[in-house]
Structure formats: structure tokens, C-alpha cells
N, C-alpha and C positions, 0 to 999 in steps of 0.2 A: 504493500500500500504506499502510495506517495504522500508524503506530508509536506504541506506548504504553509506559508504564513497566513494569517487572517486577511480578510478583504481590506480592512483598514491599514494593516501593515504593508500589504502589497501596493496600495495606492502611494504610500510613502516611498517604497522601493522603486516603483516606476518613475516617480518624480526625480529621485536621486540618480537612477540610471540615466535618465534623459539629460540631466544636468552634469553628468560625469562626477558626481560626488560620492558614488558608491560603484565599485566594480561589480560586474555581473558574475556571480559564482557559477562554477561548473554545473551545479545541479539545475539552477534556474536558466542557464544558457541552453542546456539540453531541452528543457521544456519549451523555451521560446523559439528555438530553431524549428522544432516540430510544429508548433502552433502557427508561426508566421511564414514557414517555408523559406527561411534565409540561411545564409552561411554565417560562420563566426565573424568573418570580416564585415559583412553587411550588418550584423547584429551590433557590433561594437563601433562601427564607423571608422575603422582604421585599416590600413593596408597591412597585410601579413608581413611581419618582420622576422628575420632570422635571428635567433639569439646567439648563434655561433659567431665567434670572432674569426674573421678570415685569416688564414695563415699567410705568412709572407710568401711562401712558396707552395702553391696549391697544386702543383703538377701531379703529385702522387695521388691525391684524392680525385683529381679530374680523370687521370688515366684509369683509375679503379672503376669509376662510373662508366667510362667508355668500354672498358673490358666487360663490364657486367651487361651493358646493352648489347654487345656483340653476341652474348650467349642467349639472347631472346630468341627462342626456337619457334618453329611452327606450332608446336604444342602450346607454348606460352601464349602466342597470339590467339589460338583457339580458346584458351582459357579467358583471355580478355573479352573475346566475343561472347562466350557463354555468360560472363558476368553482366555484360550489357543486356543480353537476353533476359537474364533473371530480373534485372532492374526494370526492364520494359514490361515484363509480366506483372511485377509488383505495382508498378505505376498504373497499369490498366486496371487493376483490381482494387488497389488501396488509395491511389491518388499520389501526387508528387510531394506534398508537404512533409510526409514522414520519411522521405528518401533523400533529403538534402545532404546529410552527412555522407551516406554511402556513395551518392553520385559524385560529390566533390572529391572524395578520396579516390574513386575510380578514375576520374579524369586526370587528377594529379599524377597517378601511377602511369597512365598512358602518355601524358606530356613528358614526364621524366624519361620514359623509355625512348621516345622519339628524339628528345633533345640531345641525348648522349649516343644515339645510334649514328654511325658514320656512313656506312656504305649503302647504296640504293637497295640492294637485295634484302637488307635488314630493315631499312626505314619504311619501304612501301607497304609491307603488311601491317606494320604498327600504325602508320598514317591512316590506313583503311579502317582499322579498328577504332582509332581516335575520331575519325570523321562520323562514324555511326554513333559513338557514344556522346560526342559533343552535340550532335543534332538532337539526340534524345534529352540531354541535359537542358538544351535550349528550350524545348517544348515544355519541359517540366517547370522551368523558371517562368515562362510565359503563363503557365496555368496558375502559379501562385502569386502572380503579379509583380515579379522581379524582372521588369522589362529590359533594364540595361544589361543585366546578367544574361537574359535571353539573347539579346542582340550580339553580345560579345562571344557567346558560345556558338551562335550560328556563324560568326566570322571565323572562329576557330575551326569549326567543322568544315567550312568551305576551303580554308587554307590546307587542312589535312587532306581533303578530297583531291585538291589540285596536286599536292605532292605524291599522293597515291596513284595519280593518273586514273581516277575513277569518276568519269563524267556523270554516272547515275547518282552517285553520292553527292556530287556538287549540285546537280539539278534539284535533288530532294531538299538539301539544306537551304538553297536559294529560295525555293518555293515556300517552304515553311517560314522563312524569314519575312516573306511578304505579309504574313499574318501579323507580325509585330507592327508593321506600317498600318495595316487595316485597323487594328485595335487602337492605334494612336490617332485615328481620324484622318489617315491619308490613303484612302481606298484607291484613288486614281493612280497614285505612285505604286501601290501594291499590285495593281493590275499589270503595270509595266514590268515589275520585278518578276512576277510569276510567269509572264511570257518570255522574259529573258532566261528564266530557268529552263524552259522548253528548248530554247536555242542552245543553251549550254549542254544539255543532254544530247542533242543532235540524234544521229542514227544509232548511237550506242544504247539508247534506252529500250528497255523491255516493253512489250505491249501493256502489261499491267501498270507499270510506272507512268507510261504515256497517258493511259486512262485516268490514273490518279492526278496527274498534273492538269489535265483538262477539267476534272471535277473541281480541283481547287480554284482554277481560273473561273469556273462558273460561279462558285460561291462568292468569290471576291468581286466579280463583276456585278453580282446581285447587290452586294453591299455598296458598290460604287454607283448603283442606279442604272447600270448598262443592261437593260432587260433583254434586248435582242441578242447581245453578245453572250449573255448568260445562257440563253436557250441554245445557241450555236455551240458553245463549249460543252454543254450537257450532251448534245447529239454526238460530238466527237468522242467524248468519254465512253458513250455506249458503243460506238463503232469499234473502239480499240480494245475494250475490255475482253479478255479471253473468256470463252464459255466454260461452263462447269461450276462446281461448288468450291473449288480450290480458292483459298482466301489469300494466301501469302505468296509473295514474289520470291522465288528461290535465289535470285540475284540481289534482292534488296529486302532483307527480313523485316525492315521497319515498315514496309508497305503491306497493309491489309485492305484488300478490295476484291469483292465479288459482286454479283448482281444484287444481293441483299444490302450490302454496304452502300452500293451506288444508289439504291432506291432511297435510302435515308439522306444521302447527300443531295440527290435530286429534290427530295421533299424540302430539305433545308433551303436550298437556293430558291425554289418556287415559293416557299413561305416568305422569304425576304422580299420577293418582288410582288406579293400579294396575289399569286396565282391559285385558282380554286383547286387545281390538280394536287397541290401540296398535301392536303389532308389525306387523300387515299394513298399516296406514296408513303407517307409517314406512318400511318397505321399498318400498312403492309410491312414496313421496316420493323415496327414495334413487335410484330408477331414473330419475326424471324431473327431478331437481333441475338447475337451471342451473349448469354448471361454473364460471361466473364469480363465483358467490356463495361465494367461498372461506371466508371467516370463518363464514358461516352453516353450512357443512358440519360445523364443529366442534360446533355446537349440535345438528345432526341426529344426529351420532354419539353425543352425550351422551344424547339422547332414546332412541335405540336401546339404549344401555347401561342406562338407567333402566328401560325396558320389560322387558329380559331379567332384570334383577335382581328385578323384581316377580314374574317367573315361576320364579325360582330357577335360571336358566340363566346361571351365572356365568362360564363359559368364553367364551360369546358376548359377554357384557357386557365382559369384559376386552379382547377383540379390538377392540371399538368404542372403548373408552377409549384404547387405544394410538393409534388413528387420530385421535381427538379431541385427544390430547395433542400429537401432531405438528403439527396445524393450528394449535392454540392457541399453540404455541411459535413457529411461523412468523409469525403475525400479531400476536403480543404481547398476546393477549387475557387480561387479568387475570380478567375476569368468567368466561370459559370455563374457565380453569385452576382457579378456585375451585370451580366446579361439578364439574369432573372429580374433584377431591379429595373432595368431599362424596359423590359416587357410589362412589368407591373405598373409602371407609370402610364402606360398606354390604356390601362383598364378604366 
């Protein structure tokens, strides 16, 4: 059982923490990191500083780290990828707020491995692993409202993808970065960026990733008010999506997309532009949605609420907002809570 101070004492603590009169203890730092979805540096407002005093001659230490990086084997890279996959699964089911420490440590390990790797045959596999992990970390940061951290992690993912010579990873990171612009109130710029992501991917993209990029373009066009371009992008997504129930892209494990997922995405975009077809698409997606996509269910409920508001069906909209609010609170999603409040204001 976790014991904390009384409410009155906590008010004093918060005031003293904010005014730098009391350091945040390790116990409360752990609670606040999970509650707010922030790193230690963001919590304390200071850059991480090394406590070690640099040696006058650091060659031995440097060469030791370079030698250690040379020993990063294919098995070790696979372990990095497996760790990213575990964090992705936990994020999908539990939300991002509780994973800040694990994700931060994972990224640091990968960055160190890449920093001290020398030769291309060692660097490229590590860079590929870093590209996937950084993009996941960026989406998690966006979900908890840490927008600057999200932007920086997307930039890290893009640089890693370029070094790894992986255009699919570069296209994916660039397209997701467009959502930061969209959430910041720059949807037109976001449309340009998601289209640039398609160009960056070029002919190297798999059909499923191509469909995913067009679906992302459709959603962002809807948020920018480009109704015709939204519909055109949805049609392109449907044309490129491979048939069958398979959901994951074997070349891009971060991509989950089949006909059921696309139906939800189509309903989302149509709801944003006030199209009546949104409701049927979204209820169809609700029946087939994967129950392990806990956080995504909040987005689906928001989409349904948005669609009902567009039809003037406010009671139905409120019911879905209640469900969305429960899931958003459970997963700590600041992004979904913000959208819930925006839709609530329309009632």
C-alpha cells in the first residue's frame, strides 16, 4: 500500500516544488512521472547533468565504449526490437503515461549503442531499431501532451531512419509527425508534411504502409477542411490496402491496418467532415475492433460522438463521450481527454 501525505500537506509540497524550495523525493517523483507522463528532466525542469568529473585523458573509456558497441550482434538488435514490441503492446493496452521511464531508458540504450558504433554494418541495424523505438516514443509523448518531446523524438526517428537507409521508417515517422502540427492548429502544414512522407517513401513502400499513409492524409485533410481531398485519399487507401484479415505489415511492425481498421479510420474522417456515412462505418468498426486496442477504443468512441453531434443526436453523443472519458482516464491519454472536451463543448 502506498502511503502519501495528507491533502493539505500535498498542497504545500506542490507549492514548494513549483518554487524550487523543496526537492522532489524519489517516491513522489515516481508517482508524478506516472501521473503526468513526463520524464525526470521534464518534471524537474533541468537538463540531465552528468555527476562524473571528466578525466583529463578519456581515451581508455571512449575506446572501451567503442569496443562494446562493436560487439552488438544481430541477436542484441533483435532483443532491442523485441523490447520495442513489448512496449508497443503495453502502450496499446495500458496507455503511455505509465511507460515513460521504460521508454526513456530504452531510447537511451539504443542511442548509446548507435553513438559508439563505428562501422556501417554495425550502425545500420541499430539505427533501424532506434527509428522504430523513437517513433513509438514520440507517439506516446504526443498522447500524454508532451508535444516538444514528441517533436524531438520524431526528429530522432527520422535521422535514425535516414542513417539506416530505411525509407519506410522515414515515411512513417514523417507522417506521424504531421499529427503534432495538426494538434497544434496547423492542419494545412500537416497536410503538406504527410504528403511529403509519401514522397519520401517512394517506390520502397509496402502496399499496407501506402494505404496507411493515404488514410492518415484523409484524416488530416478532414481536419483541415479539405473535404474532396479527404474522400480522394480514402479511395486511394482502399485501393492499396491488401485483402484479407492480416493486420500487421511484416516490413513495418508498427503498422496495423486491415479492412476493419480502415473502416474506423474512414468513419473518423467522415465524422470530421460531417458526412452521414460516418455512423454506419463507425458502428461497423465498433463490432469488429480488436479488444486489445484499449486506448484506440477511446478514439473510436470520440469519433462516434462526433458523428452523432453532426446529426444533432446529442443523447447518443453523450453516451459515447462517457465511455471515451472512462478509457481516457484509465490510460492517461491527455490527447483523448482534450478531444473529449472539444466535442463536449459542441453539445
